[in-house]
Legacy VTK file of the C-alpha trace (Angstrom):
# vtk DataFile Version 3.0
C-alpha trace
ASCII
DATASET POLYDATA
POINTS 81 float
0.000 0.000 0.000
1.400 3.362 -1.047
0.901 5.897 1.744
1.344 8.904 -0.602
-1.613 7.762 -2.690
-3.772 7.389 0.420
-2.785 10.822 1.703
-3.606 12.281 -1.720
-7.120 10.812 -1.602
-7.564 12.091 1.957
-6.441 15.561 0.855
-8.830 15.549 -2.110
-11.659 14.490 0.188
-10.897 17.173 2.745
-10.309 20.011 0.281
-13.478 19.314 -1.711
-15.583 19.070 1.450
-14.185 22.385 2.711
-14.666 24.141 -0.642
-18.216 22.815 -1.029
-19.118 23.923 2.462
-17.557 27.348 1.872
-19.422 27.768 -1.419
-22.676 26.759 0.247
-22.098 29.204 3.098
-21.271 32.103 0.791
-24.017 31.442 -1.759
-26.704 30.506 0.781
-29.721 31.857 -1.093
-28.589 31.157 -4.652
-26.273 28.159 -4.425
-26.225 25.749 -7.353
-27.001 22.572 -5.427
-25.855 20.353 -8.284
-22.332 21.744 -7.778
-22.588 21.325 -4.008
-23.838 17.736 -4.093
-21.408 16.766 -6.862
-18.385 18.105 -4.994
-19.520 16.482 -1.753
-20.038 13.213 -3.671
-16.529 13.267 -5.149
-15.219 14.136 -1.687
-17.034 11.107 -0.262
-15.739 8.786 -2.978
-12.178 9.954 -2.340
-12.788 9.342 1.366
-14.057 5.824 0.636
-10.884 5.049 -1.301
-8.626 6.482 1.400
-10.366 4.781 4.319
-10.587 1.476 2.459
-6.832 1.620 1.865
-6.274 2.342 5.568
-8.790 -0.355 6.617
-10.713 2.070 8.843
-14.184 0.589 9.150
-16.158 3.305 10.953
-15.032 6.277 8.806
-15.530 4.078 5.725
-19.119 3.373 6.799
-19.778 7.100 7.200
-18.291 7.840 3.771
-20.507 5.193 2.168
-23.504 6.836 3.836
-22.417 10.266 2.552
-22.083 8.841 -0.980
-25.660 7.553 -0.866
-27.038 10.801 0.584
-25.214 12.922 -1.997
-26.421 10.712 -4.852
-29.942 11.178 -3.516
-29.351 14.962 -3.417
-28.074 14.948 -6.994
-31.111 13.016 -8.246
-33.495 15.357 -6.377
-31.688 18.417 -7.771
-31.994 17.061 -11.313
-35.663 16.299 -10.741
-35.291 12.547 -11.240
-37.044 11.748 -7.933
LINES 1 82
81 0 1 2 3 4 5 6 7 8 9 10 11 12 13 14 15 16 17 18 19 20 21 22 23 24 25 26 27 28 29 30 31 32 33 34 35 36 37 38 39 40 41 42 43 44 45 46 47 48 49 50 51 52 53 54 55 56 57 58 59 60 61 62 63 64 65 66 67 68 69 70 71 72 73 74 75 76 77 78 79 80
């Protein structure tokens, strides 16, 4: 297992989550939720990869949950559900 790769995925996850949250906070009344949910989804997927590589079960479970919730948010934003 390459630790640099894992750290890269953790960094991607963290940075995207922070940027999405910042965007949502700044653009509260007119935020494009497709951008928000998409960035949070990619952040969650990167977290899944990182935590799977580190064999951390509890954070991995949370990241899986976040993936599902963000996919639901994306489908609601697009009007599919």
